[in-house]
A tleap script that builds the chain and sets N, CA, C and O, in Angstrom:
source leaprc.protein.ff14SB
mol = sequence {
  NMET LYS LYS LEU ALA VAL LEU MET ILE LEU
  ALA THR SER LEU ALA ALA CYS SER ARG THR
  GLU GLN GLY ALA ALA VAL GLY GLY LEU GLY
  GLY ALA ALA VAL GLY ALA ALA VAL ALA ASP
  ASP ASP VAL GLU GLY ALA VAL ILE GLY GLY
  ALA VAL GLY ALA LEU ALA GLY ALA LEU ILE
  GLY ARG ALA THR GLU PRO GLY ARG CYS ARG
  TYR ARG GLY ARG ASP GLY ARG VAL TYR ILE
  ALA ARG CYS PRO GLU GLY CTYR
}
set mol.1.N position { 0.822 -1.191 0.000 }
set mol.1.CA position { 0.000 0.000 0.000 }
set mol.1.C position { 0.870 1.262 0.000 }
set mol.1.O position { 0.562 2.248 -0.669 }
set mol.2.N position { 1.961 1.206 0.765 }
set mol.2.CA position { 2.852 2.362 0.830 }
set mol.2.C position { 3.495 2.626 -0.530 }
set mol.2.O position { 3.656 3.779 -0.929 }
set mol.3.N position { 3.861 1.564 -1.238 }
set mol.3.CA position { 4.466 1.718 -2.563 }
set mol.3.C position { 3.473 2.342 -3.536 }
set mol.3.O position { 3.851 3.181 -4.354 }
set mol.4.N position { 2.220 1.946 -3.458 }
set mol.4.CA position { 1.197 2.499 -4.337 }
set mol.4.C position { 1.004 3.986 -4.074 }
set mol.4.O position { 0.837 4.763 -5.013 }
set mol.5.N position { 1.026 4.385 -2.824 }
set mol.5.CA position { 0.880 5.808 -2.487 }
set mol.5.C position { 2.049 6.617 -3.041 }
set mol.5.O position { 1.852 7.709 -3.575 }
set mol.6.N position { 3.240 6.096 -2.919 }
set mol.6.CA position { 4.421 6.792 -3.448 }
set mol.6.C position { 4.333 6.910 -4.965 }
set mol.6.O position { 4.639 7.963 -5.524 }
set mol.7.N position { 3.920 5.844 -5.630 }
set mol.7.CA position { 3.786 5.880 -7.083 }
set mol.7.C position { 2.721 6.879 -7.535 }
set mol.7.O position { 2.892 7.548 -8.554 }
set mol.8.N position { 1.635 6.982 -6.790 }
set mol.8.CA position { 0.582 7.939 -7.139 }
set mol.8.C position { 1.083 9.376 -6.996 }
set mol.8.O position { 0.784 10.226 -7.835 }
set mol.9.N position { 1.833 9.641 -5.952 }
set mol.9.CA position { 2.390 10.983 -5.748 }
set mol.9.C position { 3.367 11.320 -6.863 }
set mol.9.O position { 3.342 12.427 -7.400 }
set mol.10.N position { 4.221 10.377 -7.211 }
set mol.10.CA position { 5.176 10.610 -8.294 }
set mol.10.C position { 4.476 10.809 -9.629 }
set mol.10.O position { 4.884 11.656 -10.424 }
set mol.11.N position { 3.437 10.043 -9.880 }
set mol.11.CA position { 2.727 10.158 -11.154 }
set mol.11.C position { 2.048 11.517 -11.287 }
set mol.11.O position { 2.069 12.113 -12.365 }
set mol.12.N position { 1.457 12.007 -10.227 }
set mol.12.CA position { 0.793 13.307 -10.314 }
set mol.12.C position { 1.798 14.447 -10.407 }
set mol.12.O position { 1.510 15.479 -11.013 }
set mol.13.N position { 2.967 14.272 -9.816 }
set mol.13.CA position { 3.963 15.335 -9.890 }
set mol.13.C position { 4.616 15.422 -11.265 }
set mol.13.O position { 5.223 16.443 -11.587 }
set mol.14.N position { 4.509 14.397 -12.069 }
set mol.14.CA position { 5.099 14.401 -13.413 }
set mol.14.C position { 4.291 15.225 -14.407 }
set mol.14.O position { 4.779 15.515 -15.499 }
set mol.15.N position { 3.095 15.600 -14.062 }
set mol.15.CA position { 2.240 16.321 -14.999 }
set mol.15.C position { 2.844 17.659 -15.411 }
set mol.15.O position { 2.610 18.112 -16.532 }
set mol.16.N position { 3.604 18.296 -14.547 }
set mol.16.CA position { 4.167 19.611 -14.846 }
set mol.16.C position { 5.557 19.526 -15.478 }
set mol.16.O position { 6.157 20.562 -15.766 }
set mol.17.N position { 6.064 18.359 -15.694 }
set mol.17.CA position { 7.423 18.192 -16.215 }
set mol.17.C position { 7.424 18.140 -17.742 }
set mol.17.O position { 6.409 17.860 -18.381 }
set mol.18.N position { 8.596 18.419 -18.299 }
set mol.18.CA position { 8.745 18.272 -19.746 }
set mol.18.C position { 8.818 16.785 -20.082 }
set mol.18.O position { 8.932 15.939 -19.195 }
set mol.19.N position { 8.752 16.488 -21.361 }
set mol.19.CA position { 8.814 15.078 -21.762 }
set mol.19.C position { 10.166 14.463 -21.425 }
set mol.19.O position { 10.247 13.274 -21.119 }
set mol.20.N position { 11.208 15.249 -21.477 }
set mol.20.CA position { 12.527 14.742 -21.107 }
set mol.20.C position { 12.551 14.352 -19.645 }
set mol.20.O position { 13.050 13.283 -19.293 }
set mol.21.N position { 12.015 15.210 -18.788 }
set mol.21.CA position { 11.977 14.918 -17.349 }
set mol.21.C position { 11.051 13.747 -17.048 }
set mol.21.O position { 11.365 12.902 -16.209 }
set mol.22.N position { 9.916 13.697 -17.728 }
set mol.22.CA position { 9.000 12.578 -17.534 }
set mol.22.C position { 9.654 11.272 -17.957 }
set mol.22.O position { 9.537 10.261 -17.264 }
set mol.23.N position { 10.342 11.290 -19.094 }
set mol.23.CA position { 11.017 10.082 -19.561 }
set mol.23.C position { 12.090 9.614 -18.597 }
set mol.23.O position { 12.242 8.417 -18.357 }
set mol.24.N position { 12.835 10.568 -18.044 }
set mol.24.CA position { 13.879 10.210 -17.087 }
set mol.24.C position { 13.279 9.612 -15.820 }
set mol.24.O position { 13.791 8.624 -15.294 }
set mol.25.N position { 12.208 10.201 -15.337 }
set mol.25.CA position { 11.593 9.698 -14.109 }
set mol.25.C position { 10.982 8.316 -14.311 }
set mol.25.O position { 11.200 7.414 -13.502 }
set mol.26.N position { 10.233 8.151 -15.368 }
set mol.26.CA position { 9.600 6.861 -15.635 }
set mol.26.C position { 10.652 5.800 -15.945 }
set mol.26.O position { 10.557 4.669 -15.468 }
set mol.27.N position { 11.648 6.161 -16.739 }
set mol.27.CA position { 12.716 5.212 -17.043 }
set mol.27.C position { 13.505 4.815 -15.811 }
set mol.27.O position { 13.868 3.651 -15.645 }
set mol.28.N position { 13.769 5.785 -14.947 }
set mol.28.CA position { 14.499 5.489 -13.713 }
set mol.28.C position { 13.729 4.561 -12.796 }
set mol.28.O position { 14.292 3.615 -12.245 }
set mol.29.N position { 12.439 4.829 -12.630 }
set mol.29.CA position { 11.619 3.955 -11.780 }
set mol.29.C position { 11.499 2.560 -12.366 }
set mol.29.O position { 11.633 1.563 -11.657 }
set mol.30.N position { 11.246 2.498 -13.664 }
set mol.30.CA position { 11.131 1.195 -14.311 }
set mol.30.C position { 12.431 0.427 -14.290 }
set mol.30.O position { 12.444 -0.777 -14.034 }
set mol.31.N position { 13.531 1.120 -14.559 }
set mol.31.CA position { 14.833 0.467 -14.531 }
set mol.31.C position { 15.206 -0.031 -13.154 }
set mol.31.O position { 15.788 -1.107 -13.012 }
set mol.32.N position { 14.872 0.747 -12.134 }
set mol.32.CA position { 15.163 0.320 -10.764 }
set mol.32.C position { 14.352 -0.920 -10.397 }
set mol.32.O position { 14.864 -1.835 -9.752 }
set mol.33.N position { 13.095 -0.946 -10.806 }
set mol.33.CA position { 12.253 -2.102 -10.505 }
set mol.33.C position { 12.763 -3.359 -11.205 }
set mol.33.O position { 12.849 -4.427 -10.599 }
set mol.34.N position { 13.099 -3.219 -12.487 }
set mol.34.CA position { 13.597 -4.371 -13.231 }
set mol.34.C position { 14.961 -4.802 -12.703 }
set mol.34.O position { 15.219 -5.995 -12.541 }
set mol.35.N position { 15.829 -3.834 -12.435 }
set mol.35.CA position { 17.160 -4.164 -11.915 }
set mol.35.C position { 17.105 -4.894 -10.599 }
set mol.35.O position { 17.862 -5.839 -10.379 }
set mol.36.N position { 16.209 -4.464 -9.709 }
set mol.36.CA position { 16.072 -5.136 -8.412 }
set mol.36.C position { 15.509 -6.534 -8.572 }
set mol.36.O position { 15.847 -7.437 -7.807 }
set mol.37.N position { 14.646 -6.716 -9.571 }
set mol.37.CA position { 14.013 -8.019 -9.761 }
set mol.37.C position { 14.955 -9.056 -10.357 }
set mol.37.O position { 14.852 -10.240 -10.037 }
set mol.38.N position { 15.867 -8.630 -11.214 }
set mol.38.CA position { 16.696 -9.616 -11.915 }
set mol.38.C position { 18.102 -9.772 -11.353 }
set mol.38.O position { 18.776 -10.752 -11.671 }
set mol.39.N position { 18.559 -8.856 -10.543 }
set mol.39.CA position { 19.930 -8.922 -10.029 }
set mol.39.C position { 20.010 -9.788 -8.779 }
set mol.39.O position { 19.021 -9.986 -8.073 }
set mol.40.N position { 21.198 -10.293 -8.529 }
set mol.40.CA position { 21.416 -11.069 -7.302 }
set mol.40.C position { 21.337 -10.173 -6.075 }
set mol.40.O position { 20.774 -10.563 -5.053 }
set mol.41.N position { 21.895 -8.982 -6.173 }
set mol.41.CA position { 21.847 -7.997 -5.089 }
set mol.41.C position { 20.785 -6.956 -5.443 }
set mol.41.O position { 20.947 -6.203 -6.404 }
set mol.42.N position { 19.702 -6.914 -4.670 }
set mol.42.CA position { 18.580 -6.029 -4.983 }
set mol.42.C position { 18.983 -4.563 -5.061 }
set mol.42.O position { 18.565 -3.850 -5.974 }
set mol.43.N position { 19.787 -4.114 -4.118 }
set mol.43.CA position { 20.156 -2.698 -4.063 }
set mol.43.C position { 21.036 -2.328 -5.253 }
set mol.43.O position { 20.787 -1.330 -5.929 }
set mol.44.N position { 22.038 -3.114 -5.498 }
set mol.44.CA position { 22.935 -2.835 -6.622 }
set mol.44.C position { 22.176 -2.881 -7.944 }
set mol.44.O position { 22.383 -2.029 -8.808 }
set mol.45.N position { 21.309 -3.859 -8.104 }
set mol.45.CA position { 20.508 -3.955 -9.317 }
set mol.45.C position { 19.591 -2.760 -9.497 }
set mol.45.O position { 19.421 -2.261 -10.609 }
set mol.46.N position { 18.997 -2.300 -8.398 }
set mol.46.CA position { 18.103 -1.141 -8.471 }
set mol.46.C position { 18.869 0.126 -8.831 }
set mol.46.O position { 18.386 0.942 -9.616 }
set mol.47.N position { 20.048 0.291 -8.268 }
set mol.47.CA position { 20.846 1.487 -8.549 }
set mol.47.C position { 21.289 1.508 -10.011 }
set mol.47.O position { 21.133 2.516 -10.700 }
set mol.48.N position { 21.832 0.411 -10.470 }
set mol.48.CA position { 22.310 0.345 -11.857 }
set mol.48.C position { 21.129 0.432 -12.829 }
set mol.48.O position { 21.185 1.171 -13.812 }
set mol.49.N position { 20.076 -0.312 -12.557 }
set mol.49.CA position { 18.894 -0.272 -13.426 }
set mol.49.C position { 18.249 1.102 -13.453 }
set mol.49.O position { 17.801 1.563 -14.504 }
set mol.50.N position { 18.199 1.755 -12.304 }
set mol.50.CA position { 17.628 3.098 -12.245 }
set mol.50.C position { 18.436 4.105 -13.028 }
set mol.50.O position { 17.873 4.951 -13.722 }
set mol.51.N position { 19.749 4.023 -12.926 }
set mol.51.CA position { 20.614 4.954 -13.655 }
set mol.51.C position { 20.494 4.745 -15.161 }
set mol.51.O position { 20.359 5.707 -15.917 }
set mol.52.N position { 20.541 3.503 -15.589 }
set mol.52.CA position { 20.429 3.205 -17.022 }
set mol.52.C position { 19.042 3.590 -17.530 }
set mol.52.O position { 18.912 4.165 -18.610 }
set mol.53.N position { 18.011 3.275 -16.757 }
set mol.53.CA position { 16.646 3.615 -17.164 }
set mol.53.C position { 16.422 5.117 -17.242 }
set mol.53.O position { 15.752 5.594 -18.158 }
set mol.54.N position { 16.972 5.869 -16.294 }
set mol.54.CA position { 16.817 7.326 -16.308 }
set mol.54.C position { 17.513 7.934 -17.518 }
set mol.54.O position { 16.964 8.822 -18.171 }
set mol.55.N position { 18.693 7.470 -17.815 }
set mol.55.CA position { 19.422 7.972 -18.975 }
set mol.55.C position { 18.675 7.652 -20.270 }
set mol.55.O position { 18.508 8.520 -21.127 }
set mol.56.N position { 18.236 6.426 -20.403 }
set mol.56.CA position { 17.507 6.034 -21.610 }
set mol.56.C position { 16.193 6.797 -21.731 }
set mol.56.O position { 15.829 7.247 -22.817 }
set mol.57.N position { 15.486 6.941 -20.619 }
set mol.57.CA position { 14.220 7.668 -20.644 }
set mol.57.C position { 14.397 9.130 -21.002 }
set mol.57.O position { 13.583 9.697 -21.731 }
set mol.58.N position { 15.458 9.745 -20.494 }
set mol.58.CA position { 15.725 11.150 -20.816 }
set mol.58.C position { 16.056 11.314 -22.291 }
set mol.58.O position { 15.602 12.266 -22.926 }
set mol.59.N position { 16.836 10.405 -22.837 }
set mol.59.CA position { 17.177 10.476 -24.260 }
set mol.59.C position { 15.943 10.284 -25.141 }
set mol.59.O position { 15.768 10.983 -26.140 }
set mol.60.N position { 15.104 9.345 -24.768 }
set mol.60.CA position { 13.880 9.112 -25.537 }
set mol.60.C position { 12.942 10.303 -25.401 }
set mol.60.O position { 12.344 10.735 -26.386 }
set mol.61.N position { 12.807 10.840 -24.191 }
set mol.61.CA position { 11.947 12.001 -23.990 }
set mol.61.C position { 12.426 13.209 -24.765 }
set mol.61.O position { 11.618 13.941 -25.337 }
set mol.62.N position { 13.723 13.426 -24.791 }
set mol.62.CA position { 14.280 14.572 -25.524 }
set mol.62.C position { 14.081 14.408 -27.031 }
set mol.62.O position { 13.881 15.390 -27.746 }
set mol.63.N position { 14.136 13.185 -27.501 }
set mol.63.CA position { 13.951 12.938 -28.931 }
set mol.63.C position { 12.525 13.250 -29.378 }
set mol.63.O position { 12.291 13.489 -30.563 }
set mol.64.N position { 11.578 13.250 -28.454 }
set mol.64.CA position { 10.200 13.551 -28.812 }
set mol.64.C position { 9.918 15.052 -28.807 }
set mol.64.O position { 8.805 15.471 -29.123 }
set mol.65.N position { 10.918 15.867 -28.452 }
set mol.65.CA position { 10.772 17.318 -28.420 }
set mol.65.C position { 11.819 17.997 -29.314 }
set mol.65.O position { 12.576 18.834 -28.823 }
set mol.66.N position { 11.884 17.671 -30.588 }
set mol.66.CA position { 12.930 18.275 -31.423 }
set mol.66.C position { 12.691 19.770 -31.618 }
set mol.66.O position { 11.567 20.204 -31.873 }
set mol.67.N position { 13.754 20.540 -31.495 }
set mol.67.CA position { 13.665 21.969 -31.727 }
set mol.67.C position { 12.963 22.757 -30.645 }
set mol.67.O position { 12.605 23.914 -30.863 }
set mol.68.N position { 12.757 22.161 -29.486 }
set mol.68.CA position { 12.059 22.828 -28.380 }
set mol.68.C position { 13.017 23.044 -27.222 }
set mol.68.O position { 13.791 22.151 -26.875 }
set mol.69.N position { 12.970 24.211 -26.633 }
set mol.69.CA position { 13.792 24.538 -25.474 }
set mol.69.C position { 12.893 25.021 -24.339 }
set mol.69.O position { 11.800 25.537 -24.571 }
set mol.70.N position { 13.367 24.847 -23.121 }
set mol.70.CA position { 12.629 25.318 -21.949 }
set mol.70.C position { 13.224 26.637 -21.506 }
set mol.70.O position { 14.442 26.795 -21.429 }
set mol.71.N position { 12.354 27.571 -21.220 }
set mol.71.CA position { 12.773 28.889 -20.749 }
set mol.71.C position { 12.053 29.204 -19.443 }
set mol.71.O position { 10.947 28.723 -19.197 }
set mol.72.N position { 12.689 30.009 -18.622 }
set mol.72.CA position { 12.056 30.477 -17.392 }
set mol.72.C position { 11.885 31.981 -17.528 }
set mol.72.O position { 12.856 32.710 -17.729 }
set mol.73.N position { 10.643 32.441 -17.416 }
set mol.73.CA position { 10.343 33.860 -17.525 }
set mol.73.C position { 10.703 34.613 -16.260 }
set mol.73.O position { 11.073 34.018 -15.248 }
set mol.74.N position { 10.592 35.907 -16.328 }
set mol.74.CA position { 10.905 36.738 -15.164 }
set mol.74.C position { 9.959 36.484 -14.002 }
set mol.74.O position { 10.303 36.716 -12.842 }
set mol.75.N position { 8.773 36.008 -14.323 }
set mol.75.CA position { 7.810 35.703 -13.267 }
set mol.75.C position { 8.045 34.326 -12.651 }
set mol.75.O position { 7.336 33.933 -11.725 }
set mol.76.N position { 9.039 33.589 -13.161 }
set mol.76.CA position { 9.381 32.282 -12.613 }
set mol.76.C position { 8.712 31.118 -13.319 }
set mol.76.O position { 9.036 29.962 -13.045 }
set mol.77.N position { 7.796 31.397 -14.213 }
set mol.77.CA position { 7.111 30.324 -14.924 }
set mol.77.C position { 8.022 29.731 -15.996 }
set mol.77.O position { 8.838 30.430 -16.596 }
set mol.78.N position { 7.867 28.450 -16.218 }
set mol.78.CA position { 8.635 27.755 -17.243 }
set mol.78.C position { 7.749 27.588 -18.468 }
set mol.78.O position { 6.594 27.180 -18.350 }
set mol.79.N position { 8.278 27.898 -19.624 }
set mol.79.CA position { 7.540 27.688 -20.854 }
set mol.79.C position { 8.464 27.078 -21.899 }
set mol.79.O position { 9.688 27.171 -21.810 }
set mol.80.N position { 7.846 26.458 -22.882 }
set mol.80.CA position { 8.587 25.774 -23.945 }
set mol.80.C position { 8.330 26.506 -25.249 }
set mol.80.O position { 7.185 26.800 -25.592 }
set mol.81.N position { 9.394 26.795 -25.969 }
set mol.81.CA position { 9.298 27.480 -27.262 }
set mol.81.C position { 10.398 26.954 -28.173 }
set mol.81.O position { 11.230 26.146 -27.761 }
set mol.82.N position { 10.391 27.417 -29.397 }
set mol.82.CA position { 11.421 27.004 -30.353 }
set mol.82.C position { 12.797 27.442 -29.832 }
set mol.82.O position { 12.940 28.502 -29.223 }
set mol.83.N position { 13.782 26.614 -30.082 }
set mol.83.CA position { 15.157 26.941 -29.697 }
set mol.83.C position { 15.718 28.002 -30.636 }
set mol.83.O position { 15.278 28.123 -31.779 }
set mol.84.N position { 16.695 28.772 -30.146 }
set mol.84.CA position { 17.352 29.740 -31.026 }
set mol.84.C position { 18.073 29.009 -32.161 }
set mol.84.O position { 18.448 27.846 -32.018 }
set mol.85.N position { 18.258 29.687 -33.265 }
set mol.85.CA position { 18.913 29.062 -34.404 }
set mol.85.C position { 20.352 28.698 -34.040 }
set mol.85.O position { 21.059 29.482 -33.406 }
set mol.86.N position { 20.769 27.521 -34.441 }
set mol.86.CA position { 22.112 27.041 -34.159 }
set mol.86.C position { 22.260 26.340 -32.828 }
set mol.86.O position { 23.369 25.956 -32.458 }
set mol.87.N position { 21.177 26.164 -32.103 }
set mol.87.CA position { 21.246 25.532 -30.786 }
set mol.87.C position { 21.095 24.050 -30.921 }
set mol.87.O position { 21.126 23.334 -29.920 }
savepdb mol mol.pdb
quit
């Protein structure tokens, strides 16, 4: 039950993230779960799986946002717009 509550909190907090951040978070969680399940040492498997999953998820998430950059306005809000030329 505690794990389900943590997953629900994480899932709702991802709504405000970019696709790159969402991919990293989902990939990290999935990689940690798979790594812990298949490795002899649960902790080591979770750490390695989480790191690999986060990296892969971030790369996949970034690939779905070509030509888009995140900016922070003077009011502190984050918005996404086209990247400057040559970026």
